[in-house]
VOBATOR-890735 format. One record per residue: residue in three letters; x, y, z of N, C-alpha, C, CB in turn. Coordinates in steps of 0.02 Angstrom, whole numbers, padded with zeros to 5 digits. Glycine has a CB too. Example, Ala and Ser with C-alpha at 12.3 -4.5 7.8 and 13.67 -1.06 7.14 Angstrom:
BEGIN
+------+--------+--------+--------+--------+--------+--------+--------+--------+--------+--------+--------+--------+
: type :   n.px :   n.py :   n.pz :  ca.px :  ca.py :  ca.pz :   c.px :   c.py :   c.pz :  cb.px :  cb.py :  cb.pz :
+------+--------+--------+--------+--------+--------+--------+--------+--------+--------+--------+--------+--------+
:  Ala :  00660 : -00284 :  00390 :  00615 : -00225 :  00390 :  00660 : -00165 :  00390 :  00565 : -00224 :  00452 :
:  Ser :  00642 : -00112 :  00354 :  00684 : -00053 :  00357 :  00645 :  00002 :  00394 :  00704 : -00030 :  00286 :
+------+--------+--------+--------+--------+--------+--------+--------+--------+--------+--------+--------+--------+
***
This chain:
BEGIN
+------+--------+--------+--------+--------+--------+--------+--------+--------+--------+--------+--------+--------+
: type :   n.px :   n.py :   n.pz :  ca.px :  ca.py :  ca.pz :   c.px :   c.py :   c.pz :  cb.px :  cb.py :  cb.pz :
+------+--------+--------+--------+--------+--------+--------+--------+--------+--------+--------+--------+--------+
:  Unk :  05991 :  04990 : -03173 :  05942 :  05016 : -03214 :  05966 :  05089 : -03220 :  05868 :  05005 : -03186 :
:  Unk :  05955 :  05108 : -03259 :  06009 :  05185 : -03277 :  05954 :  05218 : -03275 :  06061 :  05200 : -03360 :
:  Unk :  05956 :  05275 : -03248 :  05913 :  05332 : -03227 :  05861 :  05359 : -03316 :  05982 :  05407 : -03187 :
:  Unk :  05906 :  05337 : -03359 :  05865 :  05329 : -03410 :  05812 :  05268 : -03426 :  05904 :  05334 : -03455 :
:  Unk :  05827 :  05220 : -03427 :  05786 :  05153 : -03438 :  05750 :  05192 : -03381 :  05822 :  05063 : -03429 :
:  Unk :  05752 :  05208 : -03320 :  05701 :  05210 : -03267 :  05635 :  05263 : -03282 :  05741 :  05232 : -03199 :
:  Unk :  05664 :  05317 : -03280 :  05614 :  05360 : -03340 :  05564 :  05336 : -03382 :  05649 :  05387 : -03390 :
:  Unk :  05612 :  05311 : -03432 :  05576 :  05261 : -03489 :  05532 :  05239 : -03478 :  05601 :  05210 : -03510 :
:  Unk :  05552 :  05165 : -03422 :  05478 :  05144 : -03397 :  05410 :  05159 : -03351 :  05488 :  05104 : -03378 :
:  Unk :  05442 :  05214 : -03315 :  05384 :  05259 : -03273 :  05328 :  05293 : -03314 :  05419 :  05322 : -03233 :
:  Unk :  05364 :  05338 : -03377 :  05338 :  05392 : -03410 :  05294 :  05348 : -03485 :  05412 :  05451 : -03429 :
:  Unk :  05343 :  05297 : -03504 :  05317 :  05257 : -03566 :  05333 :  05299 : -03616 :  05240 :  05237 : -03568 :
:  Unk :  05395 :  05336 : -03636 :  05414 :  05388 : -03660 :  05487 :  05403 : -03641 :  05369 :  05435 : -03642 :
:  Unk :  05532 :  05430 : -03698 :  05607 :  05420 : -03696 :  05616 :  05496 : -03698 :  05647 :  05373 : -03760 :
:  Unk :  05630 :  05514 : -03622 :  05630 :  05589 : -03600 :  05700 :  05638 : -03642 :  05642 :  05588 : -03503 :
:  Unk :  05736 :  05610 : -03686 :  05795 :  05617 : -03729 :  05764 :  05648 : -03797 :  05834 :  05541 : -03741 :
:  Unk :  05702 :  05622 : -03814 :  05664 :  05641 : -03875 :  05612 :  05673 : -03871 :  05647 :  05595 : -03910 :
:  Unk :  05595 :  05713 : -03786 :  05530 :  05756 : -03790 :  05561 :  05796 : -03759 :  05459 :  05736 : -03764 :
:  Unk :  05663 :  05818 : -03734 :  05672 :  05881 : -03737 :  05758 :  05897 : -03766 :  05651 :  05908 : -03661 :
:  Unk :  05770 :  05900 : -03811 :  05819 :  05870 : -03825 :  05903 :  05900 : -03772 :  05814 :  05881 : -03908 :
:  Unk :  05884 :  05958 : -03728 :  05925 :  05968 : -03687 :  05939 :  05914 : -03630 :  05907 :  06023 : -03667 :
:  Unk :  05911 :  05855 : -03639 :  05929 :  05812 : -03596 :  05939 :  05740 : -03641 :  05875 :  05812 : -03537 :
:  Unk :  05989 :  05745 : -03654 :  06052 :  05691 : -03686 :  06058 :  05593 : -03650 :  06143 :  05740 : -03655 :
:  Unk :  06067 :  05558 : -03654 :  06113 :  05499 : -03611 :  06171 :  05544 : -03598 :  06139 :  05420 : -03659 :
:  Unk :  06210 :  05591 : -03597 :  06273 :  05610 : -03555 :  06242 :  05644 : -03518 :  06335 :  05646 : -03583 :
:  Unk :  06180 :  05698 : -03532 :  06179 :  05756 : -03467 :  06128 :  05717 : -03399 :  06131 :  05848 : -03502 :
:  Unk :  06097 :  05640 : -03415 :  06058 :  05627 : -03378 :  06069 :  05622 : -03296 :  06040 :  05580 : -03406 :
:  Unk :  06024 :  05633 : -03271 :  06047 :  05644 : -03217 :  06122 :  05710 : -03168 :  06055 :  05581 : -03221 :
:  Unk :  06130 :  05723 : -03246 :  06166 :  05788 : -03185 :  06135 :  05846 : -03201 :  06256 :  05807 : -03188 :
:  Unk :  06115 :  05885 : -03127 :  06107 :  05940 : -03122 :  06124 :  06003 : -03153 :  06116 :  05939 : -03086 :
:  Unk :  06082 :  06029 : -03177 :  06121 :  06095 : -03218 :  06094 :  06141 : -03179 :  06107 :  06112 : -03304 :
:  Unk :  06063 :  06156 : -03137 :  06078 :  06190 : -03059 :  06074 :  06147 : -03003 :  06026 :  06247 : -03038 :
:  Unk :  06142 :  06196 : -02968 :  06155 :  06124 : -02924 :  06111 :  06141 : -02853 :  06254 :  06106 : -02903 :
:  Unk :  06088 :  06189 : -02832 :  06078 :  06211 : -02785 :  06010 :  06274 : -02774 :  06140 :  06225 : -02773 :
:  Unk :  06009 :  06294 : -02823 :  05975 :  06352 : -02846 :  06008 :  06414 : -02829 :  05911 :  06354 : -02822 :
:  Unk :  05989 :  06470 : -02852 :  05990 :  06535 : -02819 :  05958 :  06564 : -02786 :  05993 :  06569 : -02842 :
:  Unk :  06018 :  06609 : -02724 :  06024 :  06632 : -02655 :  05942 :  06700 : -02672 :  06130 :  06672 : -02633 :
:  Unk :  05892 :  06686 : -02643 :  05860 :  06735 : -02654 :  05878 :  06821 : -02660 :  05825 :  06721 : -02616 :
:  Unk :  05851 :  06864 : -02684 :  05873 :  06919 : -02701 :  05849 :  06979 : -02608 :  05827 :  06937 : -02791 :
:  Unk :  05823 :  06935 : -02587 :  05795 :  06995 : -02540 :  05849 :  06965 : -02470 :  05685 :  06994 : -02522 :
:  Unk :  05889 :  06926 : -02483 :  05959 :  06896 : -02451 :  06026 :  06916 : -02460 :  05967 :  06836 : -02466 :
:  Unk :  06056 :  06972 : -02442 :  06129 :  06987 : -02458 :  06180 :  06940 : -02446 :  06150 :  07041 : -02424 :
:  Unk :  06189 :  06893 : -02403 :  06231 :  06842 : -02421 :  06190 :  06771 : -02380 :  06316 :  06864 : -02394 :
:  Unk :  06246 :  06724 : -02379 :  06214 :  06644 : -02361 :  06210 :  06645 : -02290 :  06264 :  06574 : -02384 :
:  Unk :  06238 :  06707 : -02236 :  06231 :  06710 : -02174 :  06148 :  06737 : -02160 :  06290 :  06756 : -02147 :
:  Unk :  06145 :  06789 : -02175 :  06068 :  06825 : -02178 :  06021 :  06751 : -02210 :  06064 :  06912 : -02248 :
:  Unk :  06031 :  06723 : -02251 :  05983 :  06679 : -02258 :  05978 :  06634 : -02209 :  05988 :  06650 : -02311 :
:  Unk :  06028 :  06596 : -02217 :  06029 :  06541 : -02122 :  06002 :  06565 : -02076 :  06100 :  06528 : -02075 :
:  Unk :  06027 :  06624 : -02046 :  05986 :  06665 : -01991 :  05914 :  06651 : -02006 :  06000 :  06750 : -01993 :
:  Unk :  05889 :  06686 : -02070 :  05810 :  06706 : -02081 :  05768 :  06608 : -02056 :  05794 :  06743 : -02201 :
:  Unk :  05818 :  06574 : -02084 :  05779 :  06515 : -02101 :  05781 :  06494 : -02025 :  05812 :  06458 : -02164 :
:  Unk :  05840 :  06516 : -01985 :  05836 :  06486 : -01910 :  05775 :  06522 : -01849 :  05919 :  06499 : -01878 :
:  Unk :  05762 :  06577 : -01881 :  05706 :  06596 : -01866 :  05638 :  06591 : -01877 :  05712 :  06628 : -01870 :
:  Unk :  05640 :  06562 : -01952 :  05562 :  06537 : -01982 :  05554 :  06479 : -01936 :  05555 :  06510 : -02075 :
:  Unk :  05608 :  06418 : -01928 :  05600 :  06375 : -01891 :  05596 :  06385 : -01802 :  05646 :  06338 : -01915 :
:  Unk :  05607 :  06428 : -01777 :  05613 :  06431 : -01719 :  05537 :  06454 : -01704 :  05672 :  06472 : -01698 :
:  Unk :  05508 :  06500 : -01752 :  05434 :  06529 : -01751 :  05375 :  06478 : -01743 :  05420 :  06568 : -01820 :
:  Unk :  05411 :  06418 : -01802 :  05345 :  06359 : -01804 :  05363 :  06293 : -01747 :  05340 :  06317 : -01899 :
:  Unk :  05404 :  06319 : -01722 :  05415 :  06288 : -01639 :  05392 :  06306 : -01612 :  05460 :  06287 : -01601 :
:  Unk :  05372 :  06362 : -01593 :  05373 :  06406 : -01523 :  05306 :  06373 : -01483 :  05360 :  06504 : -01540 :
:  Unk :  05249 :  06343 : -01543 :  05197 :  06324 : -01496 :  05238 :  06245 : -01440 :  05113 :  06299 : -01556 :
:  Unk :  05294 :  06205 : -01491 :  05303 :  06145 : -01464 :  05312 :  06157 : -01413 :  05341 :  06108 : -01484 :
:  Unk :  05369 :  06190 : -01429 :  05405 :  06221 : -01365 :  05381 :  06217 : -01306 :  05414 :  06284 : -01367 :
:  Unk :  05329 :  06271 : -01311 :  05264 :  06287 : -01258 :  05251 :  06231 : -01208 :  05190 :  06297 : -01299 :
:  Unk :  05223 :  06169 : -01247 :  05176 :  06121 : -01233 :  05241 :  06075 : -01201 :  05125 :  06091 : -01305 :
:  Unk :  05299 :  06065 : -01231 :  05340 :  06025 : -01193 :  05361 :  06053 : -01134 :  05391 :  06007 : -01226 :
:  Unk :  05360 :  06127 : -01122 :  05375 :  06147 : -01055 :  05342 :  06132 : -01007 :  05378 :  06201 : -01047 :
:  Unk :  05288 :  06143 : -01048 :  05218 :  06127 : -00977 :  05201 :  06054 : -00964 :  05128 :  06162 : -01000 :
:  Unk :  05200 :  06018 : -01013 :  05198 :  05951 : -01006 :  05241 :  05901 : -00929 :  05231 :  05935 : -01079 :
:  Unk :  05327 :  05966 : -00936 :  05362 :  05940 : -00881 :  05365 :  05979 : -00825 :  05424 :  05925 : -00897 :
:  Unk :  05344 :  06031 : -00828 :  05337 :  06078 : -00781 :  05269 :  06076 : -00744 :  05347 :  06140 : -00813 :
:  Unk :  05206 :  06030 : -00765 :  05156 :  06057 : -00736 :  05121 :  06054 : -00679 :  05127 :  06051 : -00764 :
:  Unk :  05159 :  05970 : -00653 :  05155 :  05944 : -00583 :  05201 :  06007 : -00520 :  05197 :  05856 : -00589 :
:  Unk :  05259 :  06025 : -00549 :  05282 :  06057 : -00488 :  05233 :  06127 : -00498 :  05376 :  06070 : -00487 :
:  Unk :  05235 :  06153 : -00560 :  05202 :  06209 : -00542 :  05121 :  06229 : -00512 :  05212 :  06236 : -00595 :
:  Unk :  05113 :  06164 : -00527 :  05054 :  06162 : -00497 :  05057 :  06140 : -00405 :  05014 :  06107 : -00544 :
:  Unk :  05098 :  06123 : -00379 :  05094 :  06098 : -00327 :  05137 :  06170 : -00292 :  05122 :  06018 : -00326 :
:  Unk :  05179 :  06208 : -00320 :  05184 :  06289 : -00279 :  05141 :  06344 : -00296 :  05253 :  06324 : -00291 :
:  Unk :  05093 :  06336 : -00348 :  05040 :  06370 : -00349 :  04976 :  06348 : -00319 :  05033 :  06382 : -00405 :
:  Unk :  04969 :  06288 : -00266 :  04928 :  06266 : -00245 :  04862 :  06272 : -00289 :  04929 :  06289 : -00190 :
:  Unk :  04875 :  06249 : -00362 :  04826 :  06229 : -00410 :  04777 :  06196 : -00397 :  04847 :  06202 : -00452 :
:  Unk :  04715 :  06154 : -00414 :  04667 :  06121 : -00425 :  04689 :  06085 : -00501 :  04603 :  06168 : -00420 :
:  Unk :  04658 :  06004 : -00512 :  04689 :  05981 : -00548 :  04661 :  05997 : -00615 :  04697 :  05923 : -00531 :
:  Unk :  04602 :  06037 : -00615 :  04548 :  06051 : -00659 :  04630 :  06119 : -00688 :  04442 :  06082 : -00612 :
:  Unk :  04644 :  06155 : -00637 :  04692 :  06232 : -00669 :  04741 :  06192 : -00694 :  04730 :  06302 : -00607 :
:  Unk :  04751 :  06149 : -00656 :  04842 :  06095 : -00697 :  04822 :  06089 : -00774 :  04860 :  05977 : -00659 :
:  Unk :  04760 :  06050 : -00776 :  04762 :  06030 : -00870 :  04757 :  06090 : -00901 :  04693 :  05978 : -00906 :
:  Unk :  04713 :  06145 : -00864 :  04712 :  06204 : -00948 :  04786 :  06249 : -00941 :  04622 :  06287 : -00948 :
:  Unk :  04845 :  06216 : -00913 :  04892 :  06231 : -00908 :  04908 :  06220 : -00977 :  04922 :  06206 : -00860 :
:  Unk :  04919 :  06148 : -01005 :  04912 :  06122 : -01053 :  04881 :  06151 : -01085 :  04899 :  06076 : -01052 :
:  Unk :  04827 :  06144 : -01073 :  04767 :  06152 : -01145 :  04735 :  06183 : -01152 :  04723 :  06117 : -01163 :
:  Unk :  04778 :  06275 : -01144 :  04726 :  06317 : -01149 :  04793 :  06347 : -01206 :  04686 :  06363 : -01070 :
:  Unk :  04846 :  06340 : -01221 :  04892 :  06349 : -01274 :  04875 :  06322 : -01325 :  04949 :  06331 : -01264 :
:  Unk :  04866 :  06263 : -01334 :  04839 :  06216 : -01378 :  04801 :  06249 : -01402 :  04814 :  06159 : -01360 :
:  Unk :  04744 :  06240 : -01373 :  04666 :  06264 : -01406 :  04679 :  06325 : -01422 :  04596 :  06266 : -01357 :
:  Unk :  04690 :  06384 : -01375 :  04682 :  06452 : -01419 :  04733 :  06453 : -01500 :  04716 :  06523 : -01358 :
:  Unk :  04792 :  06422 : -01472 :  04819 :  06419 : -01584 :  04788 :  06379 : -01607 :  04902 :  06389 : -01621 :
:  Unk :  04757 :  06330 : -01597 :  04747 :  06297 : -01626 :  04655 :  06307 : -01668 :  04770 :  06247 : -01581 :
:  Unk :  04630 :  06349 : -01622 :  04561 :  06375 : -01652 :  04566 :  06449 : -01701 :  04509 :  06392 : -01581 :
:  Unk :  04610 :  06491 : -01669 :  04634 :  06545 : -01716 :  04678 :  06542 : -01771 :  04661 :  06587 : -01684 :
:  Unk :  04714 :  06494 : -01775 :  04769 :  06488 : -01833 :  04730 :  06512 : -01899 :  04801 :  06402 : -01843 :
:  Unk :  04692 :  06488 : -01934 :  04658 :  06516 : -01990 :  04652 :  06586 : -01971 :  04591 :  06483 : -02007 :
:  Unk :  04622 :  06605 : -01944 :  04612 :  06668 : -01928 :  04678 :  06719 : -01940 :  04588 :  06666 : -01858 :
:  Unk :  04706 :  06697 : -01904 :  04784 :  06747 : -01909 :  04809 :  06726 : -01980 :  04858 :  06724 : -01839 :
:  Unk :  04812 :  06688 : -02003 :  04832 :  06690 : -02072 :  04800 :  06729 : -02112 :  04832 :  06636 : -02101 :
:  Unk :  04728 :  06731 : -02115 :  04698 :  06799 : -02168 :  04713 :  06871 : -02126 :  04594 :  06794 : -02183 :
:  Unk :  04734 :  06876 : -02069 :  04750 :  06932 : -02052 :  04824 :  06947 : -02048 :  04719 :  06942 : -01999 :
:  Unk :  04869 :  06916 : -02061 :  04926 :  06926 : -02099 :  04929 :  06925 : -02188 :  04968 :  06873 : -02072 :
:  Unk :  04880 :  06925 : -02207 :  04859 :  06922 : -02271 :  04841 :  07006 : -02290 :  04794 :  06866 : -02275 :
:  Unk :  04802 :  07020 : -02244 :  04767 :  07081 : -02246 :  04815 :  07135 : -02227 :  04706 :  07080 : -02199 :
:  Unk :  04862 :  07148 : -02170 :  04861 :  07183 : -02136 :  04962 :  07170 : -02150 :  04807 :  07169 : -02068 :
:  Unk :  04988 :  07127 : -02159 :  05050 :  07130 : -02190 :  05089 :  07085 : -02129 :  05078 :  07215 : -02208 :
:  Unk :  05127 :  07038 : -02195 :  05145 :  06962 : -02126 :  05203 :  06984 : -02104 :  05162 :  06866 : -02154 :
:  Unk :  05243 :  07030 : -02124 :  05304 :  07069 : -02100 :  05276 :  07079 : -02008 :  05313 :  07160 : -02156 :
:  Unk :  05238 :  07127 : -02016 :  05203 :  07158 : -01937 :  05174 :  07121 : -01911 :  05155 :  07213 : -01931 :
:  Unk :  05121 :  07080 : -01947 :  05102 :  07029 : -01885 :  05143 :  06978 : -01839 :  05058 :  06987 : -01910 :
:  Unk :  05208 :  06947 : -01893 :  05250 :  06907 : -01872 :  05290 :  06949 : -01814 :  05291 :  06879 : -01930 :
:  Unk :  05312 :  07010 : -01822 :  05353 :  07056 : -01764 :  05315 :  07055 : -01702 :  05362 :  07137 : -01785 :
:  Unk :  05251 :  07085 : -01728 :  05186 :  07102 : -01653 :  05178 :  07039 : -01624 :  05092 :  07131 : -01677 :
:  Unk :  05189 :  06973 : -01658 :  05130 :  06895 : -01631 :  05220 :  06874 : -01567 :  05099 :  06790 : -01747 :
:  Unk :  05277 :  06896 : -01611 :  05337 :  06884 : -01574 :  05348 :  06904 : -01522 :  05380 :  06897 : -01596 :
:  Unk :  05347 :  06984 : -01497 :  05346 :  07009 : -01450 :  05308 :  06978 : -01384 :  05331 :  07061 : -01471 :
:  Unk :  05235 :  06977 : -01447 :  05186 :  06981 : -01372 :  05209 :  06919 : -01348 :  05090 :  06982 : -01377 :
:  Unk :  05248 :  06879 : -01382 :  05227 :  06793 : -01372 :  05293 :  06810 : -01311 :  05242 :  06713 : -01461 :
:  Unk :  05329 :  06852 : -01327 :  05381 :  06851 : -01274 :  05371 :  06860 : -01214 :  05422 :  06889 : -01282 :
:  Unk :  05291 :  06938 : -01201 :  05305 :  06985 : -01155 :  05261 :  06925 : -01134 :  05292 :  07071 : -01155 :
:  Unk :  05195 :  06882 : -01136 :  05190 :  06842 : -01110 :  05204 :  06774 : -01080 :  05172 :  06849 : -01122 :
:  Unk :  05257 :  06754 : -01111 :  05311 :  06717 : -01082 :  05340 :  06738 : -01020 :  05360 :  06714 : -01123 :
:  Unk :  05360 :  06785 : -01009 :  05414 :  06833 : -00959 :  05342 :  06828 : -00911 :  05453 :  06936 : -00993 :
:  Unk :  05284 :  06851 : -00916 :  05239 :  06844 : -00883 :  05213 :  06779 : -00853 :  05205 :  06870 : -00912 :
:  Unk :  05202 :  06747 : -00884 :  05196 :  06683 : -00866 :  05243 :  06659 : -00809 :  05204 :  06646 : -00923 :
:  Unk :  05291 :  06674 : -00820 :  05345 :  06653 : -00766 :  05332 :  06692 : -00703 :  05423 :  06667 : -00791 :
:  Unk :  05304 :  06766 : -00685 :  05313 :  06802 : -00649 :  05217 :  06772 : -00617 :  05344 :  06882 : -00682 :
:  Unk :  05184 :  06716 : -00642 :  05117 :  06709 : -00635 :  05111 :  06683 : -00569 :  05085 :  06670 : -00685 :
:  Unk :  05075 :  06748 : -00544 :  05067 :  06698 : -00473 :  04986 :  06647 : -00430 :  05090 :  06759 : -00413 :
:  Unk :  04933 :  06652 : -00464 :  04875 :  06600 : -00483 :  04872 :  06551 : -00520 :  04832 :  06622 : -00505 :
:  Unk :  04854 :  06516 : -00532 :  04815 :  06448 : -00562 :  04789 :  06495 : -00633 :  04733 :  06407 : -00497 :
:  Unk :  04760 :  06528 : -00618 :  04718 :  06588 : -00667 :  04741 :  06603 : -00689 :  04688 :  06636 : -00660 :
:  Unk :  04791 :  06642 : -00673 :  04837 :  06694 : -00726 :  04872 :  06646 : -00761 :  04894 :  06752 : -00691 :
:  Unk :  04905 :  06597 : -00730 :  04959 :  06566 : -00780 :  04929 :  06521 : -00847 :  05008 :  06512 : -00733 :
:  Unk :  04838 :  06519 : -00832 :  04800 :  06489 : -00876 :  04784 :  06528 : -00939 :  04745 :  06470 : -00844 :
:  Unk :  04766 :  06580 : -00923 :  04764 :  06654 : -00962 :  04812 :  06660 : -00977 :  04747 :  06715 : -00934 :
:  Unk :  04875 :  06657 : -00972 :  04924 :  06684 : -01000 :  04971 :  06623 : -01047 :  04961 :  06723 : -00942 :
:  Unk :  04944 :  06578 : -01029 :  04958 :  06512 : -01079 :  04921 :  06513 : -01151 :  04931 :  06440 : -01040 :
:  Unk :  04851 :  06548 : -01128 :  04805 :  06537 : -01174 :  04816 :  06602 : -01241 :  04730 :  06538 : -01132 :
:  Unk :  04821 :  06655 : -01192 :  04884 :  06691 : -01246 :  04935 :  06701 : -01291 :  04905 :  06705 : -01238 :
:  Unk :  04978 :  06656 : -01251 :  05040 :  06616 : -01272 :  05024 :  06609 : -01343 :  05053 :  06540 : -01233 :
:  Unk :  04988 :  06546 : -01330 :  04925 :  06522 : -01399 :  04922 :  06547 : -01463 :  04853 :  06539 : -01385 :
:  Unk :  04901 :  06606 : -01435 :  04885 :  06629 : -01487 :  04915 :  06663 : -01510 :  04844 :  06646 : -01489 :
:  Unk :  04973 :  06713 : -01471 :  05029 :  06717 : -01506 :  05064 :  06681 : -01560 :  05059 :  06718 : -01472 :
:  Unk :  05074 :  06606 : -01533 :  05116 :  06579 : -01590 :  05069 :  06559 : -01634 :  05164 :  06522 : -01575 :
:  Unk :  05006 :  06562 : -01668 :  04967 :  06547 : -01703 :  04978 :  06585 : -01733 :  04920 :  06536 : -01691 :
:  Unk :  04978 :  06665 : -01730 :  05003 :  06744 : -01765 :  05061 :  06712 : -01828 :  05056 :  06810 : -01688 :
:  Unk :  05114 :  06693 : -01767 :  05203 :  06704 : -01797 :  05168 :  06633 : -01849 :  05304 :  06683 : -01717 :
:  Unk :  05147 :  06590 : -01856 :  05162 :  06526 : -01893 :  05152 :  06550 : -01955 :  05119 :  06462 : -01877 :
:  Unk :  05073 :  06549 : -01978 :  05060 :  06578 : -02054 :  05089 :  06635 : -02066 :  04991 :  06591 : -02072 :
:  Unk :  05136 :  06689 : -02029 :  05140 :  06736 : -02060 :  05208 :  06741 : -02084 :  05118 :  06784 : -02028 :
:  Unk :  05241 :  06684 : -02053 :  05320 :  06659 : -02051 :  05334 :  06617 : -02133 :  05333 :  06591 : -01971 :
:  Unk :  05280 :  06577 : -02128 :  05287 :  06543 : -02172 :  05237 :  06561 : -02236 :  05283 :  06483 : -02144 :
:  Unk :  05227 :  06619 : -02246 :  05206 :  06658 : -02303 :  05246 :  06697 : -02315 :  05151 :  06690 : -02301 :
:  Unk :  05298 :  06726 : -02266 :  05363 :  06768 : -02279 :  05400 :  06725 : -02311 :  05402 :  06798 : -02218 :
:  Unk :  05407 :  06657 : -02288 :  05445 :  06613 : -02341 :  05432 :  06593 : -02389 :  05462 :  06570 : -02330 :
:  Unk :  05372 :  06596 : -02424 :  05349 :  06565 : -02479 :  05362 :  06646 : -02512 :  05266 :  06520 : -02475 :
:  Unk :  05371 :  06677 : -02498 :  05373 :  06755 : -02535 :  05448 :  06758 : -02565 :  05358 :  06829 : -02473 :
:  Unk :  05480 :  06728 : -02506 :  05547 :  06748 : -02521 :  05595 :  06704 : -02567 :  05576 :  06754 : -02460 :
:  Unk :  05577 :  06616 : -02581 :  05584 :  06579 : -02602 :  05542 :  06559 : -02672 :  05587 :  06552 : -02556 :
:  Unk :  05547 :  06599 : -02724 :  05485 :  06607 : -02757 :  05488 :  06553 : -02830 :  05475 :  06695 : -02775 :
:  Unk :  05555 :  06537 : -02829 :  05579 :  06484 : -02894 :  05595 :  06403 : -02865 :  05665 :  06518 : -02935 :
:  Unk :  05576 :  06343 : -02897 :  05564 :  06292 : -02850 :  05653 :  06290 : -02858 :  05502 :  06217 : -02872 :
:  Unk :  05683 :  06263 : -02825 :  05751 :  06240 : -02810 :  05783 :  06181 : -02762 :  05776 :  06291 : -02789 :
:  Unk :  05816 :  06166 : -02743 :  05841 :  06123 : -02707 :  05854 :  06162 : -02632 :  05902 :  06094 : -02746 :
:  Unk :  05889 :  06220 : -02638 :  05881 :  06275 : -02582 :  05817 :  06307 : -02555 :  05914 :  06327 : -02602 :
:  Unk :  05768 :  06299 : -02598 :  05705 :  06301 : -02567 :  05671 :  06236 : -02537 :  05663 :  06328 : -02614 :
:  Unk :  05670 :  06187 : -02566 :  05686 :  06143 : -02522 :  05714 :  06124 : -02449 :  05708 :  06129 : -02548 :
:  Unk :  05759 :  06149 : -02461 :  05818 :  06144 : -02385 :  05793 :  06177 : -02346 :  05896 :  06170 : -02384 :
:  Unk :  05770 :  06249 : -02366 :  05726 :  06281 : -02339 :  05660 :  06259 : -02297 :  05714 :  06311 : -02382 :
:  Unk :  05627 :  06252 : -02348 :  05562 :  06232 : -02301 :  05591 :  06148 : -02286 :  05467 :  06239 : -02354 :
:  Unk :  05620 :  06091 : -02290 :  05644 :  06054 : -02249 :  05650 :  06065 : -02167 :  05694 :  06047 : -02275 :
:  Unk :  05658 :  06107 : -02151 :  05701 :  06125 : -02097 :  05652 :  06154 : -02058 :  05762 :  06168 : -02111 :
:  Unk :  05586 :  06148 : -02077 :  05513 :  06195 : -02041 :  05486 :  06112 : -02015 :  05437 :  06257 : -02121 :
+------+--------+--------+--------+--------+--------+--------+--------+--------+--------+--------+--------+--------+
***
């Protein structure tokens, strides 16, 4: 079955009669192969780095959860933590991140996505370093909760920046969002 026949079958109409630019010889060919690079990027490398940073920002919470899952038994043993304190290592970042995600989305809209993203990334880095030097279980639990807040602040901000950067629908936009 050709693309033309398939289109006719799905819609019940002949697509070449709806739009004169769609004829039998142009069906299946893309007029715009990939889409134009957004004007905010000077070159392809800058665009690729932006998509990479956006992907890593969305993955921050998952990275922390994965690291905590793998290391919680060792950390609990080294810091003489109770079972409850060990449980809160993993739960605190996910709970705080999930609880404040929508609030941070609103703050990003009010105060600027770029500012919120930069501040949240800096705070995330500071608290991750601080968690590495934690001497007690309670300190580690609190720092992981703050790491979850920073992660929750970064996600809606970077998604908003990405959505504003890629205004027009295209394969380029689809690829960029598929990386997330």
